[in-house]
TORKOL-4160 file (C-alpha; in steps of 0.2 Angstrom, whole numbers, padded with zeros to 4 digits, m for minus):
118
<pt num="1" X="1271" Y="m0327" Z="0430"/>
<pt num="2" X="1271" Y="m0329" Z="0449"/>
<pt num="3" X="1285" Y="m0327" Z="0460"/>
<pt num="4" X="1277" Y="m0335" Z="0476"/>
<pt num="5" X="1290" Y="m0350" Z="0477"/>
<pt num="6" X="1305" Y="m0337" Z="0478"/>
<pt num="7" X="1299" Y="m0331" Z="0496"/>
<pt num="8" X="1304" Y="m0342" Z="0511"/>
<pt num="9" X="1291" Y="m0344" Z="0524"/>
<pt num="10" X="1300" Y="m0338" Z="0540"/>
<pt num="11" X="1296" Y="m0343" Z="0558"/>
<pt num="12" X="1284" Y="m0332" Z="0568"/>
<pt num="13" X="1294" Y="m0316" Z="0571"/>
<pt num="14" X="1307" Y="m0318" Z="0558"/>
<pt num="15" X="1307" Y="m0310" Z="0542"/>
<pt num="16" X="1304" Y="m0319" Z="0525"/>
<pt num="17" X="1319" Y="m0322" Z="0515"/>
<pt num="18" X="1320" Y="m0318" Z="0495"/>
<pt num="19" X="1331" Y="m0326" Z="0483"/>
<pt num="20" X="1338" Y="m0321" Z="0466"/>
<pt num="21" X="1329" Y="m0329" Z="0453"/>
<pt num="22" X="1334" Y="m0333" Z="0435"/>
<pt num="23" X="1324" Y="m0336" Z="0420"/>
<pt num="24" X="1329" Y="m0351" Z="0413"/>
<pt num="25" X="1318" Y="m0362" Z="0400"/>
<pt num="26" X="1324" Y="m0380" Z="0401"/>
<pt num="27" X="1315" Y="m0397" Z="0399"/>
<pt num="28" X="1313" Y="m0406" Z="0416"/>
<pt num="29" X="1305" Y="m0422" Z="0422"/>
<pt num="30" X="1294" Y="m0424" Z="0439"/>
<pt num="31" X="1298" Y="m0440" Z="0447"/>
<pt num="32" X="1283" Y="m0447" Z="0458"/>
<pt num="33" X="1290" Y="m0461" Z="0472"/>
<pt num="34" X="1280" Y="m0475" Z="0475"/>
<pt num="35" X="1281" Y="m0488" Z="0487"/>
<pt num="36" X="1301" Y="m0495" Z="0493"/>
<pt num="37" X="1307" Y="m0477" Z="0487"/>
<pt num="38" X="1307" Y="m0483" Z="0468"/>
<pt num="39" X="1301" Y="m0472" Z="0455"/>
<pt num="40" X="1283" Y="m0474" Z="0451"/>
<pt num="41" X="1279" Y="m0461" Z="0438"/>
<pt num="42" X="1288" Y="m0448" Z="0426"/>
<pt num="43" X="1280" Y="m0433" Z="0419"/>
<pt num="44" X="1288" Y="m0421" Z="0408"/>
<pt num="45" X="1287" Y="m0402" Z="0412"/>
<pt num="46" X="1297" Y="m0385" Z="0408"/>
<pt num="47" X="1307" Y="m0376" Z="0420"/>
<pt num="48" X="1303" Y="m0357" Z="0419"/>
<pt num="49" X="1314" Y="m0349" Z="0433"/>
<pt num="50" X="1323" Y="m0354" Z="0446"/>
<pt num="51" X="1332" Y="m0348" Z="0463"/>
<pt num="52" X="1343" Y="m0358" Z="0475"/>
<pt num="53" X="1326" Y="m0362" Z="0485"/>
<pt num="54" X="1313" Y="m0365" Z="0472"/>
<pt num="55" X="1308" Y="m0364" Z="0454"/>
<pt num="56" X="1291" Y="m0361" Z="0443"/>
<pt num="57" X="1287" Y="m0374" Z="0431"/>
<pt num="58" X="1274" Y="m0376" Z="0417"/>
<pt num="59" X="1265" Y="m0392" Z="0420"/>
<pt num="60" X="1248" Y="m0400" Z="0414"/>
<pt num="61" X="1235" Y="m0394" Z="0424"/>
<pt num="62" X="1225" Y="m0409" Z="0424"/>
<pt num="63" X="1237" Y="m0421" Z="0432"/>
<pt num="64" X="1236" Y="m0422" Z="0450"/>
<pt num="65" X="1254" Y="m0423" Z="0460"/>
<pt num="66" X="1258" Y="m0428" Z="0478"/>
<pt num="67" X="1264" Y="m0412" Z="0490"/>
<pt num="68" X="1283" Y="m0421" Z="0489"/>
<pt num="69" X="1292" Y="m0427" Z="0473"/>
<pt num="70" X="1308" Y="m0426" Z="0465"/>
<pt num="71" X="1313" Y="m0413" Z="0450"/>
<pt num="72" X="1326" Y="m0419" Z="0437"/>
<pt num="73" X="1332" Y="m0405" Z="0426"/>
<pt num="74" X="1337" Y="m0411" Z="0409"/>
<pt num="75" X="1358" Y="m0411" Z="0406"/>
<pt num="76" X="1359" Y="m0415" Z="0425"/>
<pt num="77" X="1359" Y="m0432" Z="0435"/>
<pt num="78" X="1354" Y="m0424" Z="0451"/>
<pt num="79" X="1336" Y="m0427" Z="0458"/>
<pt num="80" X="1331" Y="m0412" Z="0467"/>
<pt num="81" X="1319" Y="m0415" Z="0481"/>
<pt num="82" X="1303" Y="m0403" Z="0480"/>
<pt num="83" X="1287" Y="m0398" Z="0489"/>
<pt num="84" X="1271" Y="m0390" Z="0480"/>
<pt num="85" X="1269" Y="m0373" Z="0486"/>
<pt num="86" X="1258" Y="m0364" Z="0472"/>
<pt num="87" X="1248" Y="m0372" Z="0459"/>
<pt num="88" X="1237" Y="m0361" Z="0447"/>
<pt num="89" X="1232" Y="m0367" Z="0430"/>
<pt num="90" X="1248" Y="m0374" Z="0421"/>
<pt num="91" X="1259" Y="m0365" Z="0433"/>
<pt num="92" X="1267" Y="m0375" Z="0447"/>
<pt num="93" X="1278" Y="m0368" Z="0460"/>
<pt num="94" X="1290" Y="m0378" Z="0470"/>
<pt num="95" X="1301" Y="m0375" Z="0485"/>
<pt num="96" X="1317" Y="m0386" Z="0486"/>
<pt num="97" X="1318" Y="m0397" Z="0503"/>
<pt num="98" X="1337" Y="m0391" Z="0502"/>
<pt num="99" X="1345" Y="m0375" Z="0495"/>
<pt num="100" X="1353" Y="m0377" Z="0479"/>
<pt num="101" X="1372" Y="m0375" Z="0478"/>
<pt num="102" X="1377" Y="m0359" Z="0469"/>
<pt num="103" X="1388" Y="m0370" Z="0458"/>
<pt num="104" X="1373" Y="m0380" Z="0452"/>
<pt num="105" X="1364" Y="m0364" Z="0446"/>
<pt num="106" X="1380" Y="m0357" Z="0438"/>
<pt num="107" X="1382" Y="m0374" Z="0429"/>
<pt num="108" X="1363" Y="m0372" Z="0423"/>
<pt num="109" X="1364" Y="m0354" Z="0419"/>
<pt num="110" X="1380" Y="m0357" Z="0408"/>
<pt num="111" X="1372" Y="m0372" Z="0399"/>
<pt num="112" X="1357" Y="m0361" Z="0395"/>
<pt num="113" X="1368" Y="m0347" Z="0389"/>
<pt num="114" X="1378" Y="m0359" Z="0379"/>
<pt num="115" X="1363" Y="m0365" Z="0370"/>
<pt num="116" X="1357" Y="m0348" Z="0366"/>
<pt num="117" X="1342" Y="m0346" Z="0378"/>
<pt num="118" X="1348" Y="m0330" Z="0387"/>
Protein backbone atom coordinates (compact mmCIF):
# COMPACT_ATOMS: atom_id res chain seq x y z
CA UNK A 1 0.00 0.00 0.00
CA UNK A 2 1.26 3.46 -0.88
CA UNK A 3 2.60 5.89 1.71
CA UNK A 4 2.30 9.03 -0.43
CA UNK A 5 0.07 10.96 1.97
CA UNK A 6 2.64 10.70 4.77
CA UNK A 7 5.13 13.03 3.06
CA UNK A 8 4.16 16.67 3.38
CA UNK A 9 5.12 18.78 0.39
CA UNK A 10 7.55 21.47 1.41
CA UNK A 11 7.90 24.91 -0.07
CA UNK A 12 10.71 25.40 -2.59
CA UNK A 13 14.02 25.15 -0.76
CA UNK A 14 12.54 23.27 2.22
CA UNK A 15 12.86 19.59 3.00
CA UNK A 16 9.79 17.35 2.92
CA UNK A 17 8.47 16.30 6.32
CA UNK A 18 7.56 12.71 7.13
CA UNK A 19 5.23 11.59 9.91
CA UNK A 20 5.01 8.30 11.79
CA UNK A 21 2.02 6.31 10.58
CA UNK A 22 -0.10 3.68 12.29
CA UNK A 23 -1.87 0.74 10.67
CA UNK A 24 -5.49 0.99 11.75
CA UNK A 25 -8.46 -0.76 10.18
CA UNK A 26 -11.55 1.17 11.15
CA UNK A 27 -14.80 1.97 9.35
CA UNK A 28 -15.29 5.62 8.50
CA UNK A 29 -17.41 7.91 6.34
CA UNK A 30 -16.59 10.54 3.77
CA UNK A 31 -18.87 13.58 4.01
CA UNK A 32 -19.22 15.62 0.85
CA UNK A 33 -20.46 19.13 1.62
CA UNK A 34 -23.12 20.78 -0.53
CA UNK A 35 -24.44 24.31 -0.70
CA UNK A 36 -24.85 26.31 2.53
CA UNK A 37 -22.34 23.93 4.17
CA UNK A 38 -24.88 21.12 4.61
CA UNK A 39 -23.75 17.50 4.31
CA UNK A 40 -24.77 16.49 0.81
CA UNK A 41 -23.67 12.87 0.64
CA UNK A 42 -22.09 10.28 2.96
CA UNK A 43 -19.97 7.40 1.64
CA UNK A 44 -18.69 4.41 3.60
CA UNK A 45 -14.97 3.62 3.47
CA UNK A 46 -12.29 1.84 5.49
CA UNK A 47 -9.39 3.57 7.20
CA UNK A 48 -6.20 1.54 6.54
CA UNK A 49 -3.51 3.68 8.16
CA UNK A 50 -3.16 7.16 9.55
CA UNK A 51 -0.63 9.79 10.68
CA UNK A 52 -1.06 13.26 12.15
CA UNK A 53 -0.95 14.66 8.60
CA UNK A 54 -2.95 12.21 6.49
CA UNK A 55 -4.49 8.79 5.96
CA UNK A 56 -4.95 6.01 3.44
CA UNK A 57 -8.48 4.78 2.85
CA UNK A 58 -10.10 1.95 0.92
CA UNK A 59 -12.87 3.53 -1.13
CA UNK A 60 -15.05 2.57 -4.08
CA UNK A 61 -13.08 3.38 -7.24
CA UNK A 62 -16.27 4.07 -9.24
CA UNK A 63 -17.38 7.01 -7.06
CA UNK A 64 -16.06 10.45 -8.00
CA UNK A 65 -15.11 12.75 -5.14
CA UNK A 66 -14.37 16.47 -4.97
CA UNK A 67 -10.84 17.49 -4.00
CA UNK A 68 -11.96 18.58 -0.50
CA UNK A 69 -14.31 16.78 1.92
CA UNK A 70 -14.62 15.68 5.55
CA UNK A 71 -13.70 12.35 7.13
CA UNK A 72 -15.60 10.95 10.10
CA UNK A 73 -14.02 7.96 11.87
CA UNK A 74 -16.40 5.54 13.59
CA UNK A 75 -16.39 6.08 17.35
CA UNK A 76 -15.35 9.74 17.10
CA UNK A 77 -17.58 12.78 16.73
CA UNK A 78 -14.90 14.90 15.02
CA UNK A 79 -15.20 15.68 11.32
CA UNK A 80 -11.71 16.02 9.86
CA UNK A 81 -11.19 18.33 6.89
CA UNK A 82 -9.31 16.51 4.09
CA UNK A 83 -7.86 17.02 0.64
CA UNK A 84 -7.48 14.18 -1.82
CA UNK A 85 -3.80 13.75 -2.79
CA UNK A 86 -3.60 10.24 -4.22
CA UNK A 87 -6.09 7.90 -5.87
CA UNK A 88 -5.31 4.61 -7.54
CA UNK A 89 -7.99 1.94 -7.80
CA UNK A 90 -9.60 1.57 -4.38
CA UNK A 91 -6.67 3.34 -2.68
CA UNK A 92 -7.48 6.91 -1.62
CA UNK A 93 -4.76 9.01 0.04
CA UNK A 94 -5.84 12.12 1.91
CA UNK A 95 -3.97 14.94 3.59
CA UNK A 96 -5.63 16.56 6.59
CA UNK A 97 -6.21 20.31 6.38
CA UNK A 98 -4.78 20.62 9.92
CA UNK A 99 -2.48 18.24 11.78
CA UNK A 100 -4.33 15.89 14.11
CA UNK A 101 -3.60 16.21 17.79
CA UNK A 102 -1.41 13.46 19.25
CA UNK A 103 -4.18 12.87 21.81
CA UNK A 104 -6.65 12.03 19.03
CA UNK A 105 -4.21 9.48 17.58
CA UNK A 106 -3.62 7.96 21.03
CA UNK A 107 -7.38 7.53 21.55
CA UNK A 108 -7.72 5.94 18.09
CA UNK A 109 -4.84 3.52 18.73
CA UNK A 110 -6.22 2.66 22.19
CA UNK A 111 -9.66 1.87 20.73
CA UNK A 112 -8.08 -0.25 17.99
CA UNK A 113 -5.95 -2.13 20.53
CA UNK A 114 -8.89 -2.75 22.90
CA UNK A 115 -10.96 -4.16 20.03
CA UNK A 116 -8.18 -6.66 19.27
CA UNK A 117 -7.07 -4.97 16.03
CA UNK A 118 -3.35 -4.53 16.83
